[in-house]
C-alpha positions, 0 to 999 in steps of 0.5 A: 181185860185179863185180870190179875191172879191172887193169892188164893186160887179161883180168885182174880183181881180186877184192877181196872175196876178197883181204879174206878170204884176205889175198893178191891174187886175181884172175879172168882173163876173157881167157885167153892165153899172152901174160898166162900169161907176165906172172902167173907173177911175179904173187904171188897167186891166179888163177881161170880158167873154160874150156869143158870142151873147151878144151885144157888142156895151156898151162894145166897148163904154167903151173901152173893145176890143176883144182879144179871143174866148175860147172854151170848149173841152169835152169827156166821157170815152166811146167817146174817141178815142187815139192813142198811139206810144211806143216812146211817154210817160206822166209822173207825177211828171215834174220839174216845173221850167223846165216846166216853161222855156219851157213857153218861145215863145210857147203861141201864141193864148191866150189871154194875148199874143194877147193883144196888152197892154201886154208885150209878155214876162210879159205874158210868165212869167203868164204862167210860174207862173201858171206851178208852182201853177198847180205842187203845187195844181195838177198834172205836166206831162213830155211829152216824146219821146224816152227819150227826154223832149218834152213839159208838161201837167198840170192837175187839178182834170178831167181838161187839164189846161195847156199844151205846146210842145216846138218848135222842137217837133211841126210838127211831128205829135206827139201830138195826141200821148202826148194827148192820153197818159195823157188823158188815164192815167186820165180816168184810175184814174177814171174821167168820163170826161175830159174838157179843155179850148182852144182858137178857133183860134187854129185850129190845137189844137181843130182839135186834140181834134176833133181827139180823140172824144172831143165835144165842148160847153160853148163858150165865147168872151173874152174882156178886158180893160185897164186903165193905171197907169197914168190914164184911156184913155179919152173915149170922144177922144178915142175907141178901135176899129176893123179897117175895112177890116183887122181884127186888133185891133187898137186905134182910136184917133180922132181930125181931118178928117182923123182917125189916127188908132195905134198899137204898131209898126205902124199908118195907116191912114185911111179916 
């Protein structure tokens, strides 16, 4: 998906996300404090991708909060180590509406489902919309086990862009066969290298890629900023931070001797 350049240097609109979420959405392509000062007064949702070793103090100062670390699996044809099962097939031309329905409740590790400002149902809808776009501009494969639909794979050129296995087929040792079938097809089409993107927190998929001969590169920490439509969070009295000890994201609300850390469901008092 290609964004639309905004009037601000270093800021790109992402209309596909705006259509789903119902508020302005942007990708920051050139981070600077002057841009942060400008967007603090702009309602909307902002995404910033940074090198893991980039100092993060300025991001926290302006209200950005951590959501994910993405890594890029990649594999050359000669490094590929597939495993096959005759009961498994990957076939192109899968029904996009059927694949969109499979997006409901399947994704957990992506940055939008981990963002406490985003309704999980809206995050599901975002991936359903992406499935339809892939079907229109790329290739959508159905994953089949003994003739029963088990999931889908969306591919754009040599990129494994989006994939899902429905819950009833998870935990059965089938993923390596599904991935092998799709990757083998793409290599046979003439691609010298395949690439993908995965959350570093999704250990099962990271290990799956590794077992098939993939290596990893280009880690990127993903930070979000959300300024609600009724006005941005007042940075003088509120900041996003990680509570010490539990690794979870909360909002710190100042103004008392004891800070209150809030998420969507509870308030935790920390001295």
